[in-house]
C-alpha positions in Angstrom: 0.4 27.8 -87.4 -0.8 31.4 -87.6 -4.2 30.3 -86.4 -2.6 28.7 -83.3 -0.6 31.8 -82.7 -3.6 33.9 -83.1 -5.6 31.8 -80.6 -2.7 32.0 -78.1 -2.6 35.8 -78.4 -6.3 35.9 -77.8 -5.8 33.9 -74.6 -3.1 36.2 -73.4 -4.6 39.5 -74.7 -8.4 39.0 -74.8 -10.3 41.3 -77.2 -13.9 42.3 -77.5 -13.7 43.1 -81.2 -15.8 40.6 -83.3 -13.1 40.5 -86.0 -10.7 38.9 -83.3 -13.0 36.0 -82.6 -11.9 32.6 -83.8 -15.4 31.8 -85.0 -15.7 35.0 -87.0 -18.6 34.9 -89.5 -18.6 37.6 -92.2 -22.3 37.4 -93.0 -23.3 37.8 -89.4 -20.8 40.7 -89.1 -22.3 42.5 -92.2 -25.8 41.9 -91.0 -24.9 43.4 -87.6 -23.5 46.5 -89.4 -26.5 46.8 -91.7 -29.5 45.3 -90.0 -32.0 47.2 -92.2 -32.2 48.5 -95.7 -32.2 52.1 -94.3 -28.8 51.5 -92.8 -27.2 50.9 -96.2 -27.3 54.7 -96.7 -24.0 55.1 -94.7 -22.2 52.1 -96.4 -19.5 54.4 -97.7 -18.6 55.7 -94.2 -18.4 52.1 -92.9 -16.1 51.0 -95.8 -13.8 54.0 -95.2 -13.5 53.1 -91.5 -12.6 49.5 -92.3 -10.0 50.6 -94.9 -8.5 53.0 -92.4 -8.2 50.2 -89.8 -6.6 47.9 -92.5 -4.0 50.6 -93.2 -3.1 51.0 -89.5 -2.7 47.2 -89.1 -0.4 47.1 -92.1 1.7 49.9 -90.7 2.0 48.2 -87.4 3.0 44.9 -89.0 5.5 46.6 -91.2 7.1 48.4 -88.2 7.4 45.2 -86.2 8.9 43.3 -89.1 11.5 46.0 -89.7 12.3 46.2 -86.0 13.2 42.5 -85.9 15.8 42.6 -88.7 18.6 43.8 -86.4 17.8 41.5 -83.4 20.0 38.6 -84.5 23.1 40.7 -85.0 22.7 42.4 -81.6 22.3 39.0 -79.9 25.5 37.6 -81.4 27.4 40.7 -80.3 26.1 40.3 -76.7 27.0 36.6 -76.6 30.6 37.4 -77.7 30.9 40.0 -74.9 29.6 37.5 -72.3 32.1 34.8 -73.4 35.0 37.3 -73.0 33.8 38.3 -69.5 33.6 34.6 -68.5 37.2 34.0 -69.7 38.4 36.9 -67.7 36.5 35.6 -64.6 38.1 32.1 -65.0 41.5 33.7 -65.1 41.0 35.7 -61.9 39.6 32.6 -60.1 42.6 30.5 -61.1 44.9 33.2 -59.9 43.2 33.4 -56.5 43.4 29.6 -56.2 47.1 29.6 -56.8 47.7 32.2 -54.2 45.6 30.3 -51.6 47.6 27.1 -52.2 50.8 29.1 -51.7 49.4 30.6 -48.4 48.3 27.2 -47.2 51.8 25.7 -47.8 53.4 28.6 -46.0 51.1 28.1 -43.0 51.9 24.4 -42.8 55.6 25.1 -42.8 55.1 27.6 -40.0 52.9 25.3 -37.8 55.3 22.4 -38.4 58.1 24.5 -36.9 55.9 25.5 -33.9 54.9 21.8 -33.3 58.6 20.8 -33.3 59.3 23.5 -30.7 56.4 22.4 -28.5 57.5 18.8 -28.6 61.0 19.8 -27.8 59.8 22.0 -24.9 57.6 19.2 -23.5 60.3 16.6 -23.8 62.8 18.9 -22.1 60.3 19.7 -19.3 59.6 16.0 -18.8 63.3 15.2 -18.8 64.1 17.8 -16.2 61.2 16.7 -14.0 62.1 13.1 -14.3 65.8 13.9 -13.4 64.6 15.8 -10.4 62.4 12.9 -9.3 65.2 10.5 -9.9 67.5 12.6 -7.8 64.9 12.8 -5.0 64.2 9.0 -5.3 67.9 8.1 -5.1 68.5 10.4 -2.1 65.3 9.3 -0.4 66.1 5.7 -0.7 69.6 6.3 0.8 68.1 8.3 3.6 65.3 5.7 4.2 67.8 2.9 4.6 69.9 4.9 7.0 66.9 6.0 9.1 65.6 2.4 9.2 68.8 1.2 10.7 68.7 3.9 13.3 64.9 3.3 14.0 64.1 7.0 13.4 60.4 6.1 12.7 59.2 9.7 13.1 61.3 10.8 10.1 60.8 7.6 8.2 56.9 8.0 8.3 57.1 11.3 6.3 60.0 10.2 4.1 58.5 6.8 3.2 55.3 8.4 2.0 57.2 10.8 -0.2 59.4 8.1 -1.7 56.4 6.0 -2.5 54.7 8.9 -4.2 57.8 9.7 -6.3 58.2 6.0 -7.2 54.8 6.1 -8.8 56.1 8.4 -11.4 58.6 5.8 -12.6 56.1 3.0 -13.1 56.4 3.3 -16.9 60.3 3.3 -16.7 60.6 0.0 -14.9 62.3 -1.4 -17.9 65.4 0.7 -17.1 67.8 -1.3 -14.9 68.7 1.7 -12.6 65.0 2.5 -12.0 64.2 -1.2 -11.3 67.0 -1.4 -8.8 65.7 1.7 -6.9 62.2 0.2 -6.9 63.6 -3.1 -5.4 65.5 -1.2 -2.8 62.3 0.7 -1.7 60.4 -2.6 -1.5 63.2 -4.2 0.5 63.2 -1.2 2.9 59.5 -1.5 3.3 59.8 -5.2 4.1 62.6 -4.5 6.5 60.5 -1.8 8.2 57.6 -4.1 8.6 59.6 -6.9 10.1 61.4 -4.5 12.4 58.3 -2.8 13.6 56.6 -6.2 14.3 59.7 -7.3 16.2 59.6 -4.0 18.3 55.9 -4.6 19.2 56.7 -8.3 20.0 59.4 -7.2 22.3 57.2 -4.5 23.9 54.2 -6.7 24.2 55.3 -10.4 24.4 52.7 -13.1 23.6 53.7 -15.1 26.6 52.9 -13.7 30.0 50.7 -10.9 31.0 53.3 -8.4 32.2 53.0 -5.1 30.3 55.3 -2.1 30.1 54.6 0.8 32.4 53.6 3.3 29.7 53.4 4.0 26.0 56.7 4.2 23.9 57.4 7.2 21.6 59.2 4.8 19.3 56.2 2.6 19.0 53.9 5.6 18.5 56.1 6.7 15.5 56.2 3.0 14.3 52.3 3.1 14.1 52.6 6.1 11.8 55.0 4.2 9.6 52.6 1.2 9.6 49.9 3.4 8.1 52.1 3.8 5.0 53.3 0.1 4.8 51.3 -2.9 3.6 47.9 -2.9 5.5 48.7 -6.4 6.7 51.4 -4.9 9.0 48.9 -2.7 10.6 46.4 -5.6 11.0 49.1 -7.8 12.5 50.0 -5.1 15.0 46.4 -4.6 16.0 45.7 -8.4 16.2 48.7 -9.1 18.4 48.1 -6.2 20.7 44.4 -7.0 21.2 45.2 -10.7 21.7 47.8 -9.9 24.4 45.4 -7.4 25.9 42.6 -10.0 26.2 44.8 -12.9 27.3 43.9 -12.3 30.9 40.2 -12.5 30.1 40.5 -15.9 28.6 42.3 -17.2 31.8 39.9 -15.6 34.3 36.7 -16.7 32.5 37.6 -20.2 31.5 34.8 -22.7 31.1 35.6 -24.5 34.3 35.5 -21.3 36.4 32.4 -20.4 38.4 32.4 -16.8 37.1 32.0 -18.1 33.6 28.3 -19.2 34.1 25.4 -17.0 33.1 24.5 -16.0 36.6 27.7 -14.1 36.9 27.7 -12.6 33.4 27.9 -9.1 34.8 31.5 -9.7 35.8 32.5 -10.2 32.2 31.2 -6.8 31.2 32.6 -5.2 34.4 36.1 -6.6 33.5 36.1 -5.2 29.9 34.9 -1.8 31.2 38.0 -1.7 33.5 40.3 -2.8 30.7 39.0 -0.1 28.4 39.6 2.6 31.0 43.1 1.2 31.6 43.8 1.2 27.9 42.7 4.8 27.5 45.0 5.9 30.4 48.1 3.9 29.3 48.0 3.5 25.6 45.4 5.9 24.3 48.0 8.2 22.8 50.2 5.5 21.4 47.9 4.4 18.6 46.5 6.8 15.9 42.9 7.9 16.5 41.8 6.5 13.1 42.8 3.0 14.3 39.9 3.1 16.8 41.7 0.7 19.1 39.3 1.1 22.0 36.4 0.0 19.8 38.4 -2.8 18.3 39.2 -4.1 21.7 35.5 -4.0 22.7 34.5 -5.7 19.4 37.0 -8.5 19.8 35.9 -8.9 23.4 32.3 -9.3 22.2 33.4 -11.9 19.6 35.3 -13.9 22.2 32.5 -13.7 24.7 29.9 -14.8 22.2 32.0 -17.9 21.3 32.8 -18.7 25.0 29.1 -18.3 26.0 27.9 -20.4 23.2 30.4 -23.2 24.1 29.5 -23.2 27.8 25.7 -23.1 27.1 26.0 -26.1 24.8 27.8 -28.0 27.5 25.4 -27.0 30.3 22.2 -26.7 28.3 20.1 -28.6 30.9 20.9 -26.0 33.5 19.5 -23.1 31.6 16.2 -21.8 33.1 14.0 -19.0 31.8 14.8 -16.5 34.5 18.5 -17.2 34.2 18.3 -16.9 30.4 16.4 -13.6 30.5 18.8 -12.2 33.1 21.8 -13.0 30.9 20.1 -11.6 27.8 19.1 -8.5 29.6 22.5 -7.7 30.9 24.0 -8.5 27.5 21.6 -6.2 25.6 22.3 -3.4 28.2 26.0 -3.8 27.5 25.4 -3.7 23.8 23.4 -0.5 24.3 26.4 1.0 26.2 28.7 0.1 23.3 26.3 1.8 20.9 26.4 5.0 23.0 30.2 4.9 23.2 31.3 3.8 19.7 30.1 4.3 16.1 30.5 0.6 15.0 32.9 1.5 12.1 35.2 -1.5 13.0 32.7 -4.3 13.0 33.8 -7.3 11.1 32.3 -8.1 7.7 29.1 -10.1 8.0 29.5 -10.7 11.8 26.9 -8.1 12.8 24.8 -6.3 10.3 23.2 -3.0 10.9 19.5 -3.4 10.9 17.6 -1.7 8.1 15.4 1.1 9.0 11.8 -0.2 8.7 9.1 1.8 6.9 6.9 4.1 9.0 4.4 2.0 11.0 0.7 2.6 11.0 -0.2 0.2 13.8 -1.2 1.5 17.3 1.7 0.0 19.1 3.5 3.3 19.5 4.9 3.1 23.0 8.6 3.1 23.6 9.7 -0.5 23.4 13.4 -0.1 24.1 13.0 -0.7 27.8 13.5 -3.9 29.8 11.4 -7.0 29.5 9.5 -6.0 32.6 7.8 -3.1 30.8 4.0 -3.5 30.7 2.2 -1.3 28.2 -1.6 -1.4 27.9 -2.9 -1.6 24.3 -5.8 0.7 24.0 -8.1 1.2 20.9 -7.4 4.9 21.0 -3.7 4.4 20.4 -4.3 5.1 16.7 -5.1 8.7 17.6 -1.8 9.2 19.5 1.1 10.9 17.7 4.0 8.6 16.7 7.1 8.9 18.9 10.4 9.1 17.1 12.2 5.8 17.0 15.5 5.3 18.9 18.5 5.2 16.6 19.6 1.7 15.4 22.1 -0.1 17.5 25.0 -1.5 15.3 26.1 -3.7 18.2 22.7 -5.4 18.6 23.3 -9.1 18.6 27.1 -9.0 18.6 27.0 -11.0 21.9 23.4 -11.8 22.5 23.2 -13.8 19.2 24.7 -16.7 21.1 21.4 -17.0 23.2 19.2 -17.6 20.1 19.7 -21.4 19.9 18.4 -21.6 23.5 15.4 -19.4 23.1 13.2 -22.5 22.9 13.3 -22.4 26.7 11.7 -19.0 26.6 9.2 -20.0 23.9 8.1 -23.1 25.9 7.8 -20.9 29.0 5.5 -18.5 27.2 3.4 -21.4 25.9 3.0 -22.6 29.4 2.2 -19.2 30.8 -0.3 -18.4 28.1 -2.1 -21.7 28.7 -2.3 -20.9 32.4 -3.5 -17.4 31.6 -6.4 -18.8 29.4 -7.3 -21.2 32.1 -7.4 -18.4 34.6 -9.7 -16.4 32.3 -12.1 -19.3 32.0 -12.1 -19.8 35.8 -12.6 -16.1 36.5 -15.5 -15.9 34.0 -17.2 -18.9 35.7 -16.6 -17.4 39.1 -17.7 -13.9 38.3 -20.5 -14.8 35.9 -21.6 -12.7 32.9 -21.2 -9.0 33.1 -24.0 -7.1 34.9 -26.5 -5.3 32.6 -25.5 -1.7 32.4 -27.1 0.1 29.5 -25.4 3.4 30.3 -21.9 1.9 29.8 -23.1 -0.6 27.1 -21.0 -3.1 25.2 -17.9 -3.1 27.5 -15.0 -5.3 26.3 -14.2 -8.2 28.6 -11.2 -7.3 30.8 -9.5 -10.5 30.0 -9.1 -9.4 26.4 -6.9 -6.4 27.3 -4.9 -8.6 29.7 -4.2 -11.0 26.9 -2.9 -8.4 24.5 -0.9 -6.7 27.3 0.9 -10.0 27.8 1.3 -10.5 24.1 2.9 -7.0 23.8 5.3 -7.8 26.7 6.3 -11.1 25.1 6.8 -9.5 21.7 9.0 -6.8 23.1 11.1 -9.3 25.0 11.5 -11.7 22.0 12.4 -8.9 19.6 15.2 -7.9 22.0 16.4 -11.5 22.1 16.1 -12.3 18.4 14.3 -11.2 15.2 14.7 -14.5 13.5 13.1 -18.0 13.9 12.2 -17.4 17.6 9.9 -14.7 16.5 8.2 -17.1 14.2 7.9 -19.7 17.0 6.4 -17.0 19.3 3.9 -16.0 16.5 2.8 -19.6 16.4 2.1 -19.6 20.1 0.2 -16.3 19.7 -2.0 -17.9 17.0 -2.7 -20.9 19.2 -3.9 -18.9 22.2 -5.8 -16.4 20.1 -7.9 -19.3 18.8 -8.3 -20.7 22.3 -9.4 -17.3 23.6 -11.9 -17.0 20.7 -13.4 -20.5 21.4 -13.1 -20.9 25.1 -13.8 -17.3 26.3 -15.9 -15.9 23.6 -17.8 -18.6 21.7 -17.8 -20.9 24.7 -19.7 -18.3 26.8 -22.3 -17.3 24.2 -25.9 -18.2 25.5 -27.3 -21.4 24.2 -30.6 -21.2 22.3 -33.5 -23.0 23.9 -36.7 -24.5 22.4 -39.4 -22.1 21.4 -41.7 -20.8 24.0 -44.4 -23.2 25.0 -47.8 -22.7 26.5 -48.6 -19.7 24.3 -51.9 -20.0 22.4 -53.3 -17.8 19.7 -55.9 -16.5 22.1 -53.4 -15.7 24.9 -51.2 -14.0 22.4 -53.9 -11.8 21.0 -55.1 -10.9 24.5 -51.6 -10.2 26.0 -50.9 -6.8 27.5 -47.9 -4.7 26.9 -44.9 -6.1 28.7 -46.6 -9.4 29.6 -44.2 -11.5 27.5 -40.5 -11.8 28.0 -38.0 -12.2 25.1 -36.2 -15.5 24.6 -32.9 -14.2 26.0 -32.9 -12.4 29.3 -31.5 -8.9 29.6 -28.3 -10.3 31.1 -27.9 -12.7 28.2 -28.4 -9.9 25.7 -25.8 -7.8 27.4 -23.4 -10.8 27.4 -23.8 -11.4 23.7 -23.2 -7.7 23.0 -20.1 -7.7 25.3 -18.7 -10.8 23.5 -19.4 -9.2 20.2 -17.6 -6.0 21.2 -14.7 -8.0 22.6 -14.4 -10.0 19.4 -14.4 -6.8 17.4 -11.6 -5.4 19.6 -9.7 -8.6 19.2 -10.1 -8.5 15.5 -8.7 -5.0 15.2 -5.9 -5.5 17.7 -4.9 -8.8 16.1 -4.4 -7.0 12.8 -2.3 -4.4 14.5 -0.3 -7.2 16.3 0.4 -8.8 12.9 1.7 -5.5 11.5 3.9 -5.1 14.5 5.3 -8.6 14.3 6.2 -8.0 10.6 8.1 -4.9 11.7 10.0 -6.8 14.3 10.9 -9.9 12.4 13.7 -10.1 9.8 12.7 -9.1 6.3 13.3 -12.6 4.9 10.7 -14.0 7.4 7.9 -11.4 7.0 5.9 -13.7 4.7 5.7 -16.3 7.4 3.8 -13.9 9.7 0.1 -14.4 9.0 -2.7 -14.0 11.5 -5.5 -14.0 8.9 -6.9 -17.3 10.2 -7.2 -15.9 13.7 -8.8 -12.7 12.4 -11.3 -14.9 10.6 -12.0 -16.8 13.8 -13.0 -13.5 15.6 -15.1 -12.6 12.5 -16.9 -15.9 13.0 -17.6 -15.0 16.6 -18.9 -11.6 15.6 -21.2 -13.2 13.0 -22.4 -15.9 15.4 -23.2 -13.2 18.0 -25.1 -11.1 15.5 -27.0 -14.2 14.3 -28.0 -15.0 17.9 -29.4 -11.5 18.4 -31.3 -11.8 15.2 -32.6 -15.2 16.0 -33.7 -14.1 19.4 -35.7 -11.1 18.1 -37.0 -13.1 15.2 -38.2 -16.0 17.4 -39.9 -13.5 19.7 -41.9 -12.3 16.7 -42.8 -15.8 15.5 -45.9 -16.3 17.8 -47.3 -13.0 16.6 -46.9 -13.9 12.9 -48.4 -17.3 13.6 -51.4 -15.6 15.2 -51.7 -13.4 12.1 -51.9 -16.5 9.8 -54.5 -18.2 12.1 -56.9 -15.3 12.1 -60.2 -15.5 10.2 -59.6 -12.7 7.7 -62.7 -13.4 5.7 -64.8 -12.5 8.8 -63.3 -9.0 9.3 -66.1 -6.6 9.0 -64.4 -3.2 9.3 -60.9 -1.6 9.3 -59.8 -0.5 12.7 -56.6 0.1 14.5 -53.6 -2.0 14.0 -54.1 -5.7 14.9 -52.8 -7.2 18.2 -50.1 -9.2 16.4 -48.6 -5.9 15.1 -48.7 -4.5 18.6 -46.9 -7.7 19.8 -44.2 -7.4 17.2 -43.6 -3.7 17.9 -43.5 -4.5 21.6 -40.7 -7.1 21.2 -38.8 -4.7 18.9 -39.0 -1.9 21.5 -37.9 -4.2 24.2 -34.8 -5.7 22.5 -33.5 -3.2 20.0 -32.7 -0.3 22.4 -30.8 -2.7 24.6 -28.8 -4.1 21.7 -28.2 -0.6 20.3 -26.9 0.8 23.6 -24.7 -2.2 24.2 -23.2 -1.9 20.7 -22.7 1.8 20.9 -18.9 1.4 20.4 -19.3 -0.9 17.4 -22.0 0.9 15.4 -21.3 -0.9 12.1 -22.2 -4.2 13.7 -25.5 -2.8 15.0 -26.2 -1.8 11.4 -25.4 -5.4 10.4 -27.8 -6.7 13.0 -30.6 -4.4 11.7 -29.9 -5.6 8.1 -29.9 -9.2 9.0 -33.1 -8.9 11.0 -34.8 -7.2 8.1 -33.6 -9.9 5.7 -35.0 -12.5 8.0 -38.2 -11.0 9.3 -39.6 -9.6 6.0 -39.5 -12.9 4.0 -41.0 -14.6 7.0 -43.8 -12.0 7.2 -44.6 -12.4 3.5 -44.7 -16.2 3.9 -47.2 -15.8 6.7 -49.2 -13.4 4.5 -49.6 -16.2 2.0 -51.0 -18.4 4.8 -53.8 -15.9 5.5 -56.6 -17.3 3.3 -59.2 -16.7 2.3 -59.2 -12.9 2.8 -62.1 -10.6 2.3 -61.8 -7.1 0.9 -62.0 -5.6 4.4 -59.5 -8.1 5.7 -57.1 -7.2 3.0 -57.5 -3.6 3.8 -56.8 -4.3 7.5 -53.7 -6.3 6.5 -52.5 -3.5 4.3 -52.9 -1.1 7.2 -50.9 -3.5 9.5 -48.2 -4.0 6.8 -47.8 -0.2 6.5 -47.5 0.1 10.3 -44.8 -2.6 10.4 -43.0 -0.9 7.5 -42.9 2.4 9.5 -41.6 0.6 12.6 -38.9 -1.3 10.6 -37.8 2.0 8.9 -37.4 3.5 12.4 -35.8 0.4 13.9 -32.2 1.7 14.1 -33.2 4.6 16.3 -36.4 3.2 18.0 -36.6 4.2 21.6 -33.6 6.6 21.3 -33.7 10.2 22.4 -31.3 11.0 19.5 -33.0 10.4 16.2 -30.6 9.3 13.6 -31.3 8.7 9.9 -31.2 5.0 9.2 -28.4 3.8 6.9 -29.4 3.8 3.2 -28.5 0.1 2.7 -30.9 -0.8 5.5 -33.7 1.5 4.3 -33.4 0.1 0.8 -33.9 -3.5 2.1 -37.0 -2.6 4.2 -38.6 -0.5 1.5 -38.1 -3.2 -1.2 -39.4 -6.0 1.0 -42.4 -4.3 2.6 -43.4 -2.8 -0.7 -43.6 -6.3 -2.1 -45.9 -7.2 0.8 -48.1 -4.2 0.1 -48.2 -5.1 -3.6 -49.4 -8.6 -2.7 -52.3 -7.3 -0.7 -53.2 -4.8 -3.4 -53.3 -7.6 -5.9 -55.5 -9.6 -3.5 -57.8 -6.5 -3.2 -58.1 -6.2 -7.0 -61.2 -7.8 -8.6 -60.5 -10.9 -10.6 -63.0 -10.0 -13.3 -62.1 -9.6 -16.1 -59.4 -12.2 -15.7 -57.1 -10.6 -18.3 -57.0 -7.3 -16.4 -56.3 -9.2 -13.1 -53.4 -11.2 -14.6 -51.8 -8.2 -16.2 -52.2 -6.2 -13.1 -50.5 -8.9 -11.1 -47.6 -9.0 -13.5 -47.2 -5.2 -13.4 -47.4 -4.9 -9.6 -45.3 -8.0 -8.6 -43.2 -8.6 -11.6 -43.2 -12.3 -10.5 -43.3 -15.0 -13.1 -43.7 -17.8 -10.6 -46.9 -19.9 -10.9 -46.5 -20.8 -7.3 -46.7 -17.2 -6.1 -49.7 -16.6 -8.4 -51.4 -19.8 -7.0 -50.9 -18.4 -3.5 -52.5 -15.1 -4.5 -55.5 -17.0 -5.9 -55.8 -19.0 -2.6 -55.7 -15.8 -0.6 -58.7 -14.5 -2.7 -60.5 -17.7 -2.0 -61.3 -18.6 -5.7 -62.6 -22.0 -6.6 -60.4 -24.6 -8.2 -62.1 -24.3 -11.5 -61.6 -20.5 -11.5 -58.0 -21.0 -10.4 -57.4 -23.4 -13.3 -58.6 -21.0 -15.9 -56.7 -18.1 -14.3 -53.4 -20.2 -14.2 -53.8 -21.0 -17.9 -54.4 -17.4 -18.7 -51.4 -16.5 -16.6 -49.1 -18.9 -18.5 -50.4 -17.5 -21.8 -49.7 -13.9 -20.7 -46.1 -14.6 -19.6 -44.5 -14.9 -23.0 -46.1 -11.6 -24.2 -43.6 -9.0 -25.4 -42.7 -6.1 -23.2 -45.0 -3.8 -25.2 -47.9 -6.0 -24.6 -47.1 -6.1 -20.9 -47.0 -2.4 -20.8 -50.4 -2.1 -22.6 -51.9 -4.6 -20.3 -50.4 -2.9 -17.3 -52.1 0.2 -18.2 -55.2 -1.5 -16.9 -54.1 -1.3 -13.2 -56.0 -0.6 -10.1 -56.2 3.0 -11.0 -58.2 2.1 -14.1 -62.0 2.6 -13.5 -63.4 -0.6 -12.0 -66.7 -1.1 -10.3 -67.7 2.0 -8.2 -67.6 0.2 -4.9 -64.0 -1.1 -5.2 -62.6 2.3 -6.1 -64.4 3.9 -3.2 -62.9 1.4 -0.7 -59.4 1.9 -2.0 -59.7 5.7 -1.7 -61.1 5.3 1.9 -58.1 3.0 2.8 -55.6 5.5 1.5 -57.2 8.4 3.5 -57.2 6.2 6.6 -53.5 5.4 6.3 -52.6 9.1 5.8 -54.7 10.0 8.8 -52.9 7.4 10.9 -49.5 8.8 9.8 
């Protein structure tokens, strides 16, 4: 135990004295004190120091032991004192707790008394207030019954509202008999007032006869104020009877068997109601409260009656309805509805009879003209409309369709008329085109849209405006179907039907005559007039495509929201896209066919007999000549549709370059000099094709990147083919690897064509093909190693010299 204590003390109080070490060794300690024999001379001094140290340790231990003898007694005394202090503290805490409980009980008693006083005060206040209300209710009921008997409606109006308000305070006291009796007396007084007021109005405005009193009655005016407080049915009954009596004359004058009832005299209906409204304002305007909006109610009821009567008479005489008569009636009706919108707010419209149109989202189409005019408005649709600022829309008309809705079942007459008119319009366009012939070539104006196109869309716009004024429901869908029909007819009869027909290829041209032709001696397949006509039809189709899309957007804005999905002119837009594609294809075929004789001449030349490299060959000159003749005309005539001119250039490049490469393969055998000449010709054609979009133009524009990429890729392949042909075929491995590197073509057919162009024998070709097939599966690293032996690798001195001379010649030409 002492050892563990000693070790613990060493950990807490570390010592450097060797005697304090746990692994103390006396022999080592003595040897450390006396390392030599000479050191034994001071042994007495060392022994004295150790004895002194021992005495000091004994004194310290003795002092510590004596000091601990009294610790236990002091501790017991301190514990007793702490226990006494805790007992005193518990006593004080208990005393405080007792006092707190007494205080809480006292507070509860005080608050209980206060609550009792509050309840008493509240009950007393409620009782006094209720007694006051009861006194007021009892007196008010007595006064109300007396005033009702005397027809003092002015006083009754104010008193009745107060009695009703006071009676609401007694709803929870209806179990008390006296309160229930007062409530029943109030209800009885209200019923009596209602019946009495209705009787007064019946007496003043009898249902039978049309005789009316000379002016408004003050009694009836006060009665209307009372009706505002009574059951709403009383007010509705008064309004209904008054309006019915006020319009009774209208039903007699415009009966179905009267001449004025037909559509041709529809103006008289609206003139009559205008007079009646003026008469009402003069005689009865001050009799009814302003919030009843009686003038508007009379006008609305007139509209409902008129719509019903017109619908009935039109069903009876449906065969007599003509387009002009129908449009006349609709126009006068919509004008009347517009007047109502200017005069009234539409707050009294019946539920579900006429719905206020929803505000459509802002439109992005170019039809921005004011379309609230009559059906005779003619608005020209221009392509520049998209740049015009949008005009603010007219406010919505809540009365739109309140009468004119009755014409909707008969709008088939209008739709059939528009079908007939559009058919005649298309026939007139066809006849005019045949009579006037194709448009005259005018490069300065270039690519003008056919006038008939604008006329067609002007008529479409007119029809759409008219129909939207008549109805935004099914008739708009029927009209859209008519539009679709004649858009397709215009595309096929006017546009596709007048595209020039392709003829057989030029005859009588021989290789010799082609090679000897002079500049301008050969005419393109299509004449200048035909090229201009194709471009004009293309521009017209592009205009029709854009305007048809705008027309679709406008139709969707006009038609009801539930029918928007049925408006779809995608098929017609696709039709115009087909016309555009066919027009571009005709232009490409024409230029492509014009270049065919030159390419044929190239393939027929004896390239193995070419002795030196000179200027570009005659076939190149011929191709360039045709390009310079046709492309500027096409570009100028498609100035307004630049993107389609770019499409023309791309399609021509995609057609001409593969054809040129195919004719290159037909040039066999080719000598080294012949290959150099062909390479020079290919480079010349490449430069011409890169410049094709701006050829012959005073304004030089950079060719589109998409077009340049196609030309560079295609013509670079042609150049690589010729470089492969120029490369020596010995050793065969180098030739095959060089071919794979330059052309990256794994087709044996193409490789066979290259060998034919070099004029190799069949036996040589067979071995080369076998080697080619063996080299194809090689890993990419092998291909790269073999590719390092390209044309730039030192070959026979003569071949390297010729290639360097050819490169210098091409740079000099550029």
